[in-house]
N, C-alpha and C positions, 0 to 999 in steps of 0.2 A: 814713359809716361803711362800711368794706370789711365786707363780710358777711361776711367768711373773714380770721380774725386769724392763726391758728395753722393746723396740720396736721400730725395722727399718723399715718403710713403702717409697714406693713410694707416695710423696706428689701432690698433683692437685689439680685445681682451675678452676673454669669456668667462661668464663666473668667478667674478674676482671676491674675496671672500670681505673684501673692505669696500667693494664698490655698493655706493649709494647709501653706505651707510649714516654719514653726517644729514644726509638729506630724507632718511627714514626716521630717524630721531626727528628733525624737523617737523616732518608729517606728522608723528604722532600727538608732538605736543601741540598743532594745532586743531587736531581731533579731540585731545585733552580739554583745550580752552571754549570750541563749538557743544563737548558736553556740557562743559561747567554752565553755555547759555540755556541747555534745554532743562536744567533742574527743576526751573520755576513751574515745568508742565507736572501734572499728576499723571503720573506710570500707569493708572489703571485706565488711561481714557483712552479710547480706540483712537483717537486723534495722534494722541503719541504714539502709539504703538503702530500704528499707520504709518506715519512720518517718519519715526527711526527707520520701521524696517526695510520703509522702501530706497532712505537713505543709504542705509547697510547692505541693499542691495546695488544703489548706485555705486557705491565707494570700492566695492569687490568688484564689481565689473570695470568700473575705470583701472584700478589694480592690476586685474589678472590679464586686461589690454595691456597694460604697459610695460609687465614683464615679457609679455608675450612679444611684444615689440621690442623688447630690449635684447631678448632671446634671437629675434630673427635678425637684428642689426648686428648681434655680436656676432651669427654663425657666418652673415654674409661677410661684414670688415675683417674676419680671422682669412677667409677662404680668400678675399685681396691681398689683406697683407701678407699671407701664404706665398702667393705667384709671384709679389715682389720680391720677397726674401730670396724666393726657389730663382728667380732670373738673375741676381746678383750675385749670388753663391755660385752659380752656375759660369758667369764671366770671371767671376774672380778664380775659381778652380783652374777654365782652361786656361788662363792668361798664366796663372803659378805652374801647371801642368807642361806649358809650353816651354817656362823657363828653367824646370829640371831638367826637363829633353835635352833643354843644348847644352847645360853641363854635362848632363852622362856623354853627350855625343863630343863635346871638346874633349873630357878626359879620356872617351875611350880610341881619341884621332892620336893623341899625344902617347897613348900607352901603346900604340899598335905602331909608332913611327921610330923604330929601332932602340925603344929605351930598355928591351927585352936584352939586346947585342950588347948595350952599355952598362947594363945592370951586370954581365957577367962578365964581359970581358974588361970594360971601360967605365967601371963604376964611377971616377972623377969627373967624366965628361956630362954627368949626369946633373949634376950640380950646376955645370954652364948653362947647361940647357933651359933648367928652370929656371936664371935669374934672368936668360936671351928672351923666353916668352911670357909677352905683355899682355897677349889674350887670357892667359890661365888665369895672372894677378888680376884681370880686371870684372873676371867673371867670379871670385873666390876672395872676400875681402877680409878671410881671415886667415887665408895663407895657404899653402901648396907642398908635400910632400911625398916621398917614393917610398916604401918600406919595402924589405926583403920578404923571402918566402918565409921569415921565421917572424914577421911583423917587426920587425926594428927599422926605425928611420935611416936611413942612406945618405938623402938629400932632402932639403927644404931651405923654403926662401926666408924662413926663423933657423939662423945656427944654435938657437939654443933646444931646439927640436930633435937635433941628430943623435943618435944614440939612444933615442927614448923608445921604448918596446909599447907597443898598441895592440899584444898577440892577445891580449883578453876583451877588448873589445868586441860589442857583437855583430857591428859591421864588418867588422876586420876577418873574424872567423868564417863570416859567410862568403866576402869577396875569395878569399885562399883556399878555402876547403869544397867551396860548391862553384869558382869560378862566376859568379855573378855578381854583376854590381850592386849595390845596397844603400841606405841612406841609414845615419847615426840617429840613434837616442837624443832629442835634443837635451843638451845639461849645459849647466853653468861651471865656468872654468874658474877654481878656488883660486888659479894664480894673477889672474889678469882679471878677476870678478868681471869678466864677459860671459856673455852664454850664446849657443851656436850651434850646429848639428855639421855632422860631415857626411859629403858622399866619395865613395870608392869605387876604384874599377880596376879589375885584375889586370895582371901585365903576363902576357904569356911567352915561352920561349917559342922558336921556328918548330918546334914537336906541338904545341900545341900544351904544352904544362905549366901550369899557372909557378912565376917564379918571383910574384911580389905583387906590390899593388901601388897604385896612385890615387892621393887623399886628397879633395878639396876642402877649405873648411870656409861655413857661411857664418859670420860673425853678427847674431841678430842684435845689439847694441850698436851698430853701426847701419850707416845706410846700405840697403841690399836690394836683391831683384824682388823681395817678399814687402816693399814699400807698399803696395796697392793694400796690403791689411791694414796698416799704420796709416795712410795718408786719406783714406775714405772716413766721410764723415755719416755716419747715418743716423741720422734724426739725434734725438739729445742727448738720450742715453743709450742707443743701439750700440752694440759690440759685437766685432768680427773677429771668430777666432780661428786659428789655424792648429788643429788636432790633430796630433800622433794617437789612433783606438791602438794601435800596437800595443804603446807601452803606456796608453792612460795617461797625455799629459797632455797640456796646450802649448805648442809649438812656440806662437806667434800670437798677441792678441792689440786688438788696435786701443784695448785698458791696460798697460803697461804692466798698472798691478796684477792681472792673470797670467801675464807670460810665466812658462816655465811653471802653471800650479798642476801638482798632481790630484788628477779626478779620483773619484770613489773606486772603489775595487769594484768587481764582478758582486751583480746582486744586490747593490746597494740602491740603486736608481735603476727601473725598469723602464723608464723611456730612453738614457742612458744606453744599455745595455741591449737594447732593440737598435738606437741609432750606430752602436759600435758595429753591429751584424749586416749592414751595410743599408737600412733603411731610411730613406732623402724623405721621408714625408715631414709635415710640418706638424711638431707639436706643441703643445702648452703647458708645462712643469714646472718645478721649483728646482731651478739650477743647485750647484755645488756653495754656492754663496748664500743662497737662502733667499732669493727674488725669483717671483714669478715671471715667467719668461713665453715668448712666442719666438720657437725657435725652427729654421731651416736648412738644408746643408745639402753639398754636394761634392763626393768623390773624387780624388787626385789618383785618377788610374796607376802614372808613372809611382807613386807613391805608397798609396796604400791609405795616406792621410785624406783631412775631408776640409773644406770651408763651411763655420758655422755662421748662421747670420743670426743674433739674437735681438730682442727687443722687450724691455721690459712691459708687463699688460699693463701696469699702471698708467704708461704713458700712451701704449699701444690702443686703450678703449677710454682715453680722455675725454675723446667727443661724446661717447656716447652717456658719459655720465653728464655731459654737460646737459643733453637732450636732455638727459632722463627728469634731470633737477626741474626743468623749468615743465616738462610733461605734469608732476606731480603737485608743483604750485599751483599749476592751471586746476588741475585735477580736484584741488583740494577748494578751488575759489568755487569752481560749478558746484560743487559739494554744498558751500554753505549758502549761495544764490537757489539752489533750486529747494533747499530744504526751508527756507523761509517763503520762499514762492507755495511750498508743497502745503506748508502750515497755514498760511493766510487761504489757501484755497479749500485746505480740509475743514477750515473754521466756518467760511461761509456754506461748504456743500451739508455739513452736520448741524447744521443750526437749527434745521426742522425738526432733525433724529433731537437734538439735545430740548427741544421745546415740547416733543410729545414726551420724553422722559420725566420730563416736570408735571405733565398733566398724568402720567400713570401716576406718578407718585401720590398725586391729589386722591385721585378715586380708589387708591390700591385699599384705604381701610373702610371704602364702604361696600356694605351688603350687598346690595342691589345696585349695580352702576347701568344705569339707561343712556350716560353721556357717551357719547362718540368722539373720538381725537380728531381736532383739527388739523386739514392737511396745507401746508403753509404754501408748497407749490406741489404744481404736479410733471412733477419727474421721479426719476427712481427711490426715492427716498418717499415722495406721495406716495407712490405704488405702492411701497411696503406698509404706510400709514394705513390705506385703503385695506389691504391685506390683513393687518392688524382689526380692523375696526369689524371685518367681517370671519374673524375668528373669535371676536368677544362675544358678536350675534351668535354664533354656531356654540361658544361654552357658556352662554346664558339660557340656550334651546336644551342643551345638556345638563344644566342646572335644572331646569325644571321638569327636564325625563326622571332624572335620579331623583326627586323629591315624589312626584308621581309612582317612581319604583318602589322607593321606600315606604309610602305607603300603603300599596297593594302588598307587600311584603310583610307589613304589620298586621293586616287584614289577614293573611294567607296563613301565616304561621299562628295568629292567635284564634284564628275560627278550627285550622285543624291541629290546636294544642302542642303545634313544633316550638322548642325552644333552641336558642344557636347560645352555644357555650366558645369559651377561651381558656387554654390554659398556657401559662408563662412558663416553659420547661426549666428554666433555670430555679426559679421561686417557686415552681408550683402551685403559684396561687391562680385560681378559679374564678371565672367572672361569666356572669348569665345574663339574658337579656329580659327582659318585661314577662316574657310567657314563662321563665323558669320557677316562677312563685304558683304559676297553676298546675303545673306540671307537679311539681314536689309539695304542693298544699303547706309554704313556706313564706315566710316573710325573703324577699330577696335581698336585704341585707346580711341575712343568715347564709343563705346561697352564697356569696360572695366570700369564699373561704380557701383554704388548701385543698389540696387533694386529700390528706389523711381524714381530715374534716368531713370531706363529703362522701368519702368511701363508708366511712359509719353509717349510712342508711343504703347501702347495699344489701341483702341478703345472703347469711351467711355464710352459704353453700355458693354462691355464684362468687364472694370476693376476690379472692382468689382468680378464677378465671377473669376477671375484670382487670384487674392490677396487672397480671401478666400479661395481657392485650393489650394494657398501656404503654408498658415498656418495651414490648418486642416494637410496637409503634414507632416508640420516640428512637431507638436502637435500629432502625430500619426494616426488621426483617419482616413486614408485611403492614397490611392497612390495619386500621382499626375500626370493627365493627363486630358490636355483643348485642345479645340479647339478655336482659338480667332481670333482678325482681327489685322493688324496695317494698318499702313500708311506710304508708303515710303517717301522721301523728294518730289517725283515729286509729290505727290497726289495720287501715285496708291492705291489701297485698296488691302494687297492682307490676305490668309487664313494660321495660322500657326498653324499646330499641335505638342502640347510637352507634351511631359513625365519625369519623373523626379523619381529618388528613394532618399531617405534619409539614412545618414549611421550615424551609432550613436555609443555615447563610449559604455566603459561597462556598464555605470549604469544606460543605457537608452538614455543619453542627445541627442538630435540632432546636430551633429559639421558640416555638409555640407551635400547639396544637389548634384549629379550631372545629366543631363540629356538631350534631343538632342532636337533640332526643325527643321523642314521642311516646306517646303511652299509647303500648299495641295490646293492652289486657284484654277491650274488646275481642281482635281480630282472634289473639289466643284462645279466647275461649269459643268462636266459630270453629277455630279450625279444630278443636277438640273434638266437638258437634261433629264436624266432618269427617274426621277419622275416627269417629266409633259408629259413623254411617255407613263408609265404605265399609271398615272389620265386615259389618253385620250382612251388608251386601256379595263381600268376598265370598263368606262363608255360605249365603243363599247360592251362589254361581256353583261351585265346588259343591254343594248337595243335589243342585239339578243335574248337574253332568254327570255328577256318580248313579244319580237315580236312572237318567238317561241309559248310561251305560249299562247297566243292569238288566232294566227293561227290555233291551236292545238284547241283550244275552238269553235272556229268557224268551225271548222270540225265535233266534238261532237254535237254543234247545229244542223247543216246539216242532221248530221243522226240522232237525235233526230225526225227533221218533218219526214226524211224518213222513221222513224219509225212509224209514227203516219196514213200516208199513206198506209202502208203495209195491203196485207188481209189476208196475211196468218200469222199465230203463228210463224212458224220454218223462217219466213223472218223476223219478229220482235225479234225474239230469237238471229237470227244472227246480228243484228243492233244492239240490246243493248249490247251485249259482245263486239264488237266493239268500242263502246261509251266508254267502263269502260275500255280497254284498252288503248284508247287516254286518257282517262283523267290521267290515271298513267302514262303516260309521259309527260303529262302538268303539272301534279304534281311534277313532279321531277326539271323542269325549274322553277316552283314557288317557291320552297325550295330555291333552289340555287339563285335564283333572290334576294330573302328577305334575305338571312343570309349574300349576298354579298362574299360569298366565291363558286369558279368553278372548285376547282379542287379537290374537297372531299365534301361528305355530311354524315351524323348522320344517318347510316341506322336504327337504333331502332326508330327513329323519324319518318325519312320517312314510312317504312313497318306500321307503325299506323297509320299515316294517309289515308294511301293507303285502309288498311283495312275498316277504319269505312267509308270514303267514297265508297267502296263496298257495305259497310251491308248498308248503306241510299240509293243506287241506287237499289238494288235487292229485299229489304224489304220495299214496298210500303204500304202496309196493313196492314201484321203481326206482328207485334210487343212481338211477345211471344219468341222471340230468341235472346238471349243475345250474347251480343259480350265483351271477353277478353283479354286484352293483357298483355304481360310477357316480355319486352323487355327489353335491355341493350344496351349501348352506343358502338358502333364502327365506324369510319370512313374507307371510304371507297370510291373508284373512280367513275366515273359517268354510267359506262361500267357497270358494277356489281349492282350497285343503278339500272339499269333500267331492269335486268333481274330480281333482286330481287321483284323488286315493281312490274311488269308485273307478275311473278310466285305466290305471296299473293294475286292479283286480281283475279287470274283464281282462284286458289283455294275455295277465301273464295266464290264467289259468285258458285263455284260448290257444296258448304256444304249449302248455303243456297237454291240452285234451287233442289238439288234433296236427303237432307238428312231431311229436315222437310214439308212432305206433308201433306194437308189437316188440316194443323194450328198444327202441333206438335209442342211443346216448348221443349228448349234446350237452348246448348252453343257450340258457336265458340270459340275457343281458339288460340291466335297467341302467339307463344315464340318463342324470339333468344337470347341462350345463348352462352360464351364461352365451347369449350371440354374439358375439365381439365381431366388431366393426372392421373395416379396412385399416383404421390406424393402432388397431390393438386393445381399444379400449371398449369396455363391456357395457353393453347396453341394456335399457327393461325387457327388453325379449329373453325369454327360456327357451328352452328345446328338451323335451322329454321323449326320450326314445324307448322301446320296447321290441327287443331283435332276440332270434333265435338262429341255429342252428339245425332244423327239425328240416320236414320234406318238402317246406316252401307252400305255397299257396295254389290250390287247384288251377286247371284250365278254364272252370269256368265260374272261377269267384267273384267276377264284376257281377255276373247276372245275379248269381244267390246270395250277394252281400246283403240285399236289401231285404230277404229272408229271414234273416238270421236277427234275433232280438237283442244278443250280445253285440255285433255289429252296428246296429240302430242305437245300440248305448253309447255307445265309443263316439258314433258322429254327433249323437243330442248333446254329449257331455265337452267334447272339444269346441262346439256351441257357445257352451254355456262359457266356457274357459276364455273366450274370444281368440281364440288359435285358429290355426289352420291344418288339420289330419293330412298325412301323404303316407299311401301305402306300398310300399315296393315288396318285391320276393326277388333277389337277383339271384340267377341261373348257381344253382349249387352253395346257396351261401344263407334258405331258410327264408322265412317272413320279418318284413321290418314295418315298425308303426310308428312315425314321428308326429311331433303335436308342438308347434311354436306359438308359444301366448307371452303375454305381456303379464308380468307379475306385478300386482298392483297394491301400491303400502296399503298397510292393515288401518282400519278403520278403526277410532276410539268406540271403544264399548260403551254404550248408552244407557242406563240403567230407566227401565221404566219406573214412572212416577205414582 
């Protein structure tokens, strides 16, 4: 007896393509009817939009939750059904495996019980042994026979089989050649119209060689040891299968129509291919007859076959469908109830807002509205209305400010003779404000014209420039700013200054230009007068500098003549020093005259000229001393320039006079550089340095420095610069004079009135 005659389990199915199709269609019909009920609502109403939006969110949430619950139920029930099927298949597989092992053991026992001797020496006794073996007949309901080494039947309990050859059968080849037991391919017998499979074991001689085979046949159309497959009732439509994966055939099925059904070849069904490879997992797939099923299996070790338990998903997941139908109907009912409740609630909540809208419609046409909106309830809507009332107060105040601003603008533009204009770029239509008639001395109606008509009023010499500037501004090539001339109707020539700005669309296309025009004729007249006055004063300054330079040169010439008449060396030296100082001042006026600027001078260039001039004056016969200049550019005023020029003249003259006696060679160096801070940035401080490679300072220099007029002058000039003087004489490196001062920005030149 089979220990399992029927199995009752929980059916389950995952994502059936037909699941909930009917219930979903009914749900859609319910939603459609509810939509028809809402047609009376205004689609533009906030109340309608809030209601519909909230219901949509509610409905979507319900459906998402429904499908989530459905998926969770399916997953849990699939695992439960899989465990149930695997338990059933294991029990059946263990039972069938024991039956197969028992039959192989009986066959092997009889095949080793002297049949080898009978098959070789007494073939006639084998038939008698088969007839007397009741145990074999009880195990194999389809018959038993013995075959010789060639696969021909030599003894059988069925006389019709004697002499028949089974040498071409796959199982017979395995037994006779390999000496192993084998199970034949389940097949249908065309003669008896029955079906079954053979079990065969080898017969060995005393030497261990295969000399024949003993075969037992199980008829599947008759009651057999496989009745556990056919007798088990697994749900209403569940099917139990005994499958031969090697030959891809169903040996036996609880659904008799599927017994000996040939399964698809490799590659036709991925799940079946995975199953045939030895996978005993639970699968959901479409079987060869086109039904989606849940299937689990357990393999039989003794034969390589497996027992499969299958259940259609339509039955497996029927409880889920039942539950989901009720959940959907409940969701639709809750949606309808929630919709009506929400509509009623919103109608009450929005009543103050609707009342406010009607009041706004009433006061919308009023130019000045002092009436404020009424507050029905002091809730959120009441706070909104109160805020709107405050906004109305702000708007009214801004309108008042705007009116005052417009009045002030009209006064300002009229008193300043400023006119505002606007051009439509597409039509080139020009419009003016009321000041346009004052600016052009023409009626305002005549000024409202096209650009081409307005351009006729522009002076012919300015016409092309003004038109081109307008085109460039429209094309985005620059701003519109022009000064041009016009003629009044009475013939007067007027100067107009015009500014304009182009307004563009989002795509960059010019739409219009707005600007201002004002009369600058009086400004032009004043500018012309100032320009003429400036020219006269510049000419006067140049003449003054030229005459000062000439007078200083005359003084220098007189001093040179006087030095030639001097009888003592000391007098000659004094006169020569005076000539150098006067030349330094004359050189400043010469530089200003040639540069054409009178407020500032390039200090680097100026002291270079002074040093060169001093060198030429004091080194008449000795050419063995060289002058090196390393100066940078800095603009300073005339006061600092005169002090620096005199300072360089004194120091260079002093180096040449005292530093290189008796034809001594060397270098006099003049440097001018900015003083840089620790961060590398140049400050406003500058360092002026004069150094030589002469004999250096004498030992009693500090005691005699106050007796020298030149050194006293150097000290005074350093103080005049606002700088600090330092004197040093490194051993073997000559004398070094350094002044650090702040370069002041040149002050604008103010002419006396």
